[in-house]
C-alpha positions as CSV (number, residue, x, y, z in Angstrom):
1,M,93.4,113.5,-63.7
2,A,97.5,114.7,-64.9
3,R,95.7,117.3,-67.5
4,N,93.9,118.6,-64.4
5,S,97.3,118.5,-61.8
6,R,99.6,120.3,-64.5
7,G,96.7,123.2,-64.8
8,W,96.8,123.6,-61.4
9,R,100.7,123.2,-60.7
10,Q,101.0,125.8,-63.2
11,L,98.9,128.0,-61.7
12,A,100.1,127.8,-58.4
13,V,103.4,128.5,-60.4
14,W,102.3,131.8,-61.8
15,L,100.7,132.8,-58.2
16,H,104.0,131.6,-56.4
17,V,105.7,133.9,-59.3
18,L,103.6,137.2,-59.3
19,T,102.9,137.3,-55.3
20,S,107.1,137.1,-55.1
21,A,107.6,139.6,-57.5
22,G,104.7,141.8,-55.5
23,W,106.9,141.1,-52.0
24,M,110.0,141.9,-53.4
25,T,108.8,145.1,-55.3
26,L,106.6,146.3,-51.8
27,T,109.5,146.0,-49.7
28,L,112.1,148.2,-52.5
29,V,108.7,151.0,-52.0
30,L,108.8,150.2,-48.2
31,L,112.6,151.0,-48.5
32,T,112.5,154.4,-51.1
33,L,109.9,155.7,-48.3
34,F,112.2,154.9,-45.4
35,V,114.9,157.0,-47.5
36,L,113.0,160.3,-48.1
37,A,111.1,160.3,-44.6
38,A,115.2,159.8,-43.1
39,T,116.4,163.1,-45.3
40,A,113.2,164.7,-45.5
41,R,113.5,167.9,-44.3
42,H,110.4,169.0,-43.2
43,P,108.7,166.7,-40.6
44,G,105.0,167.1,-42.8
45,T,107.3,164.9,-45.4
46,A,108.3,162.4,-43.3
47,A,105.4,161.5,-42.0
48,A,103.4,161.0,-45.3
49,A,105.8,158.7,-46.0
50,M,105.7,156.6,-43.0
51,A,102.0,156.8,-43.1
52,M,102.0,155.2,-47.1
53,A,105.2,152.9,-45.8
54,H,102.7,151.8,-43.0
55,H,99.3,151.3,-45.2
56,L,101.5,149.4,-48.1
57,D,102.9,147.3,-45.1
58,V,99.7,146.0,-44.1
59,V,97.5,146.4,-47.2
60,M,100.2,144.8,-49.8
61,L,103.4,143.7,-48.3
62,A,101.9,141.2,-46.0
63,P,99.1,139.7,-47.7
64,L,101.7,139.1,-50.9
65,G,104.2,137.9,-48.3
66,N,102.3,135.6,-47.1
67,A,100.9,134.4,-50.2
68,S,104.3,134.0,-52.2
69,A,105.4,132.3,-48.6
70,A,102.3,129.5,-48.7
71,T,102.3,128.7,-52.3
72,G,106.3,128.1,-52.2
73,L,105.5,125.8,-49.7
74,M,102.5,124.0,-51.2
75,L,104.7,123.9,-54.6
76,S,107.9,122.1,-52.5
77,L,105.1,119.6,-50.6
78,G,103.1,119.3,-53.7
79,T,105.8,117.9,-56.2
80,S,108.9,115.9,-56.4
81,W,111.3,118.4,-55.1
82,G,110.1,118.2,-51.7
83,L,111.2,120.5,-49.1
84,T,113.9,119.0,-48.0
85,H,115.5,116.9,-50.6
86,H,117.2,119.6,-52.7
87,R,119.8,122.2,-51.4
88,W,118.4,125.0,-52.8
89,V,114.9,124.2,-51.8
90,L,115.9,124.1,-48.1
91,A,117.5,126.8,-48.6
92,K,114.6,129.0,-50.1
93,F,112.6,127.8,-47.1
94,V,115.4,128.8,-44.2
95,I,115.2,132.3,-46.2
96,T,111.5,132.2,-45.9
97,L,110.9,131.7,-42.1
98,V,113.6,134.3,-41.7
99,Q,112.4,137.0,-43.8
100,L,108.0,136.0,-42.2
101,Y,109.6,136.1,-38.7
102,A,111.5,139.3,-39.6
103,G,109.0,141.2,-41.7
104,I,106.1,140.1,-38.4
105,F,107.6,140.7,-35.4
106,L,110.7,142.9,-36.1
107,L,110.0,145.4,-39.2
108,S,106.3,146.0,-38.9
109,P,106.1,146.7,-35.1
110,A,109.2,149.0,-35.4
111,L,106.9,150.3,-39.1
112,N,104.1,151.1,-36.5
113,A,105.9,152.8,-33.7
114,T,108.0,155.2,-35.8
115,V,104.6,156.1,-37.2
116,T,103.7,157.2,-34.3
117,A,106.9,158.7,-32.7
118,P,108.1,162.4,-32.9
119,G,109.5,163.1,-36.3
120,H,108.6,160.1,-38.0
121,V,112.6,158.8,-38.1
122,P,113.1,154.9,-39.0
123,S,116.2,153.3,-37.5
124,P,119.0,152.4,-39.3
125,A,118.1,148.8,-38.6
126,M,114.5,149.4,-40.1
127,L,116.3,150.3,-43.3
128,L,119.1,148.2,-43.3
129,G,116.5,145.3,-42.5
130,T,114.1,146.7,-45.6
131,G,117.6,146.2,-48.0
132,V,118.5,142.9,-46.3
133,M,115.1,141.2,-47.0
134,A,114.9,142.6,-50.6
135,S,117.6,141.3,-51.2
136,A,117.0,138.1,-49.8
137,I,113.9,137.6,-51.9
138,A,116.1,138.5,-55.6
139,F,118.4,135.7,-53.9
140,Q,115.8,133.0,-53.7
141,A,114.6,134.0,-57.6
142,W,118.3,132.9,-58.4
143,L,118.5,129.9,-56.2
144,S,115.1,129.0,-58.6
145,V,116.7,129.4,-61.5
146,A,120.1,128.5,-61.0
147,K,119.5,125.5,-58.5
148,P,122.3,124.8,-57.0
149,G,123.8,122.5,-54.2
150,G,122.7,119.0,-55.1
151,K,120.3,117.0,-53.2
152,T,120.5,116.6,-49.0
153,R,121.1,113.3,-47.4
154,W,116.8,113.1,-47.0
155,S,116.6,112.5,-50.1
156,R,117.6,108.9,-49.3
157,D,116.3,106.1,-47.7
158,R,117.9,105.3,-44.3
159,R,117.1,102.4,-44.1
160,T,117.8,101.3,-47.4
161,G,120.2,103.7,-49.0
162,R,118.3,104.3,-51.8
163,P,116.7,107.6,-53.5
164,V,113.3,108.8,-52.2
165,R,111.0,109.1,-55.1
166,L,108.7,111.7,-54.0
167,P,105.2,111.7,-55.8
168,T,103.2,114.1,-57.2
169,A,100.4,115.3,-55.2
170,A,96.8,115.2,-56.1
171,P,95.1,118.1,-58.0
172,W,93.1,119.3,-55.0
173,V,96.3,119.6,-53.5
174,F,97.4,122.2,-56.0
175,A,93.4,123.8,-56.4
176,T,93.6,124.8,-52.5
177,A,97.2,126.3,-52.9
178,V,95.5,128.5,-55.3
179,L,92.4,129.7,-53.4
180,A,93.9,129.7,-49.9
181,P,96.3,132.1,-50.1
182,A,93.8,134.3,-52.7
183,A,91.1,134.2,-50.3
184,D,93.2,135.2,-47.5
185,I,94.2,138.2,-49.8
186,A,90.4,138.8,-50.1
187,I,89.7,138.6,-46.5
188,G,91.8,140.3,-44.6
189,T,91.5,143.4,-47.4
190,A,87.9,143.6,-45.9
191,L,88.7,142.9,-42.5
192,G,91.7,145.6,-42.6
193,F,94.4,143.3,-41.8
194,P,96.5,140.2,-43.4
195,T,95.3,136.6,-42.2
196,P,96.9,133.6,-43.5
197,F,94.8,131.6,-41.6
198,L,93.3,129.4,-44.7
199,S,96.5,128.9,-46.1
200,L,98.2,127.7,-43.0
201,V,94.9,125.1,-42.5
202,V,96.0,123.4,-46.2
203,L,99.6,123.5,-45.7
204,A,98.9,121.4,-42.1
205,V,96.6,119.3,-44.8
206,A,99.1,119.3,-47.2
207,V,102.5,118.3,-44.9
208,G,99.6,115.1,-43.3
209,V,98.7,114.5,-47.4
210,R,103.1,113.8,-47.8
211,R,103.6,112.1,-45.2
212,R,100.9,109.4,-45.6
213,A,102.2,109.5,-49.2
214,L,106.1,108.6,-48.1
215,R,104.5,106.0,-46.3
216,G,103.1,104.3,-48.7
217,A,105.8,104.9,-51.0
218,H,108.7,103.9,-48.1
219,A,106.8,100.3,-47.9
220,P,107.7,98.9,-51.5
221,Q,111.1,99.8,-50.9
222,A,111.2,98.3,-47.3
223,T,109.8,95.0,-48.5
224,A,112.1,94.9,-51.7
225,A,115.3,95.0,-49.4
226,R,113.9,92.7,-47.8
227,A,113.1,89.8,-50.0
């Protein structure tokens, strides 16, 4: 049981690292294409650069970003690190949410509009936003290595004041952390647009499983404190 859990957990970590690196690489590629379009002397060059950027955004960057976020959240919810118990994990979580919002609701619509606009010239906000996103991913990688900041106040039980021990999830949790994003990428490729539906379902289930596990862990501590 423990060996199976470790194997799936390692696969989830591998997929998270792989997709995160891909997410950052594609962001830098988009930034390069934006700069090419903004400085091109020929309109055809700018149009080709923006068309390629749009294609990469839909086909590769968005699926890799979704998979990176999903695997990272599942690893937090399934291991003793938790999602809000360590400052560096919480910081990565907040940055990821901001990145997803900016990518889905700001950068992608702006890219779609630029592809069809006369001149095909990306705005300075697109250039700046893409550069910031790449920098944020690099900063998250540093957080994963350095793990700064210590623990948050949520790492202790509010009633007893004792540290909360987060259990490691069952192997199937890490298995779904690998299989759901992979399936979403395959489905999105077939449909022609990213669909993180399975990853969202798995994350919702993982949140419920973690809550039940924490309630079960708190019960013995509360009993011991009353005794």
